[in-house]
Each structure stands twice: as structure tokens, then as C-alpha cells.
C-alpha positions, 0 to 999 in steps of 0.5 A: 499364533495367527497374530504372531505370524501376521506381525512377523510378516508385516515386519518382514514386508516393511523391512523389505520396502525400506531396504528397497527404497534405500537402494533406489536412486532418484533421477535429476529433477525436472525443475530448475533448482538454480536460484534465479539470476538477479537483474540490475533492477533486483539489485537496486531494490535490494539496496534501496528497499530491502536493506534500507527500509526492510521492504520487499518490493514485488513487481513480478506477479505471484499468485500466492500474493495476489487476489486471484478472484480478479484477472490480473496482468503482470506489471511491466518491468520498465513501468515498475522501475519508474514507480519504484523510484517515485515511491521511494522519492515521493513517499518514503523519503518525504517522511524521512525528510520531515523527521530529519528536520525534527530529529525524532522518529528517524527510523519511522518508515523503517519500523512502520511502513508495510513490509511488502509492496506488490505491483499489479499491471492492470486494474482490479474491478470489484465484481459485486459493485463494478467499482475500480479498486486502486489499492489495498492493504493487508493487516499493515503488512502488504500494500497492493497497487494496481494499474501500474502499466498505465503510469505516466510519470509526467502527470502528477495528478494521475500519480496521486490519484492511482498510487499516492493517495492510495499509499497515504490512505493505506498507511494511515490505516496502518497507523490508526490500527496501531494507535486509535484515533479519538472515538469522538471523530466517529460521531461527527457524520454518524448519520450520513455513513452508508456502506453502499450509498456512498457510491451514488453521491457526487463529489459536491454532495459528499462535501456538503455532508462533510466528507472530502470524497464520496468514499469517505462516507462509507464508514468512519475509518475510511473517512479518517484516512481519506482526510489525511490522504487527500490533504497530503496529495491534493494541489494548492487551492483544492482544499480551499475550493472544497470548503468554499463549496461544501456549505456552512455545515459541510465545511465545519465538519470537514474542518473539525475532522482535519483538526482532529486528524492533525492533532492525532498525527502529531500527538501519536506519531510526531507527524506534522501533516502541514510540513509533510504536505509541503515536502511532498508538493515540492518533491512532486515538482522534481520527479524528472530528476530521479527518473533519469538516475541510472540503476547500477550494481555498485554499492 
């Protein structure tokens, strides 16, 4: 009898609560539920990144997207506009132009480019090593670029160091994660990789060990993508000077690594790295022309 009474009372109370809740009317939300108005820049990004390349170009700082273990400063809008134009012209369209000439893989960048590009206005300093992080990639989906507020569109060397070497570096990671490069590559400098020791090497010391940069000496995968990225962005004469100063053994290792990377890019992706570099260098000399183009809402 007690159980029946308890159940009856519970049902009665629950029904009352449901009835009471159903009659209550919620007030207006204290939050703005209207979608944010799209700016001229937002519409330009919609046309030139989302619709054209299926890439979400994020210049507003979102804590869900950024690594909040660092103190970040949002990217300035005007600086973001400049970098958005330059990335499209110097990175995405460089690959497009190369594939247009060969007639293969015309949708390459629309298929394999990262789906999110996130801009951060400030640097990111690694607290454990005090090294400056120039960029990062997450599982082939997102590339993060830092120090956007320091951009100088007239300084190609600076653009390459802080943005495009990073873009090519991270993109090469995306590609080799989809199609592995030859494992023989890992043995060329096997004795000289060091996860922390690379930070204490000068550029010349790295060259003599067969690495194109000190960072390339961290591990084989970083070595592989550093060869590709540095070949694509360094000015004429850099590669020859590096080989000349690397010594016989160091130069031989660097050349072997480049030859393997070049062959892998062509066999796996139909990418002619020498033709791609030629296009990038030529486009680097014409950046001013695209920066002066206006962003309009006209389709």
C-alpha cells in the first residue's frame, strides 16, 4: 500500500511540474541571436576561399580554434586582408598555374589544401624551449599562421620566413601523411637527428650535417618537408651557396634528399617542384599588383 501511495504521489507531483512548466513563458534572450552582418571582406572570403577552394579563412580570434596555452593577440583586419590576398595569389594559385600547364590534378588544391586557415596577430612562444612558433597544422585540416600584425607586404623575404615557408612546410606534411615518402630517406642522416639538440646548431653546422636548416635536424619528417619548403621559397643563389658551404659530405646528403623529394612529389602528386618554384619566384615579384585590387561584393 505504501509503495502504491508513493508512486501515485510521484506521478501527481511530476504531472504538476510538467503542467506548470508548459504554462511558463520565457522572456527575450539576453544574447544577440541575429547572425552577424557580413563585411565586404567576409564576402570576398566567401567567394575566393569558401566557394573557390572550400577553405574557411578565419581572421577573427576564436578561442575554440586557437591554442589557449599561449597569450594571443587578434589579427588586425587590414593586415588580414593583405595576407588573404597574398596567400591566394602566391600559394593557392601557384599550384593552380602549375597544374593548368600539365592538364592534370586541376582540383588538387581544392581537394588537399587544409580546410581551415587561422590567423593570429601575435607570435606564439613555446614555454618549454622559448622558441618562436611560426605556424602549425592539425591533422591536415587546419593551418595556423602567427605574427600577422607584423606583416610587411613589400618584404618578400619576411613573407617567406613567417608565412610561406610555413605554408609549404605544413602542406608537405599533409601530403606525406596521405602518401608516404620512401623510408630510405630516414637513413641518410639517421645518426644526426636530435629532438632538442637541433636548437644549438648554427645554420652552417646544420648544412655540414646535411640539413637545410637547423630545425630539419629534429626528425626525418621535419627534414623532408624542410627540404621542399626551403627549395620553393629561397631566393636565387641560396641553394648553390648552401651546397658550396656544406662541405662534400653535407652537400651530398642535401642533394640526395632533394632528389628523393623531387622524385616523390612527381611520382605521387604530379608536382614538378622546379616548375612550381619558378612560378612562385615570378609571382613574388608582382605582389603589389594584387594588393591594389579592390574587394567588392559583386559576383
